N, C-alpha and C positions, 0 to 999 in steps of 0.2 A: 966869891964864886960857889954857887950852889952845886951840891952833889946829888947824883943819881947812882942808886945802889942795884947792881944786877947780882942776883942771888942764884947760886947754883954750883954745882960741884964740878963743871967742865964739860957735860954733856953737849951734844950737837945742838939742841934746842938752846941752851944756856948760850953757847957761843953765838949762836944766830940772833939771840935777843941782844947781846952786847953789840954786835954788828948794826942791827937795826935802830938801837938807842943812838949810836955814833952818827948814823945817817940822818935820823929825825934831828938831832942837835944841829948838824951843819945844815940841813935844808932850811931850819929855822933861825938860824943865826945866833943861835944861844950860847952863853958862856956857862957851861955845866961841865964838871968833872966827873968822870965815870969812875966808881969804885966798885970792884970786882969783890963780892963776897963768896968765898969757895969752902971755907971751913964749916962742915955740918954742924958744929955747936954754935957758931956764929948765926948760921941761917936759921936753925931752931929758934934762936935767942929773939929773932924778927917774928916769930910765929908763923913761920912759913913751914907748910907739910908737904907740899908738892913744889917742885922747881919746875921751869925757871920763875923767879920772882922779880918784882921791879918795885924800888922805892924811891921816894923822891924826899931828900932831907930827912931820911929814916922813916918815912910814913910810907907803908906798903900800899902801893896801887893796884898790883896784880899779882896773882899766883897761880902756878899750875897751867899756864897756858902760854905760848909763844905769841906776842903782839907783833903786829906787822908795823910797819913804819908809819902809816897814815895812824894807826890807833895810838902809837906813842906820841906823835905830834898832837894828836887831839887832847891827850892827857897834859901835855906840857904847855898848851895854850888854854887850859881851863883853870879853875881856882884850885885844882889839885897840886899845882905845882909851886 
């Protein structure tokens, strides 16, 4: 099972990104596990300077903005995933 990382300390945008990721996975019928990264040291280790961040299998695909469901679906159905 592939993992998607949602990186953020728990702010409203980070929580909404997690919701959007879950909805995108459901809409596409994919088998992904959502991994929440909330520790600031761990977030910095990913090279994220602004949250929320989104990673797929440890590769950061977005940081500093709240992606909508359609944007996440596009990321998951391209070569990034």
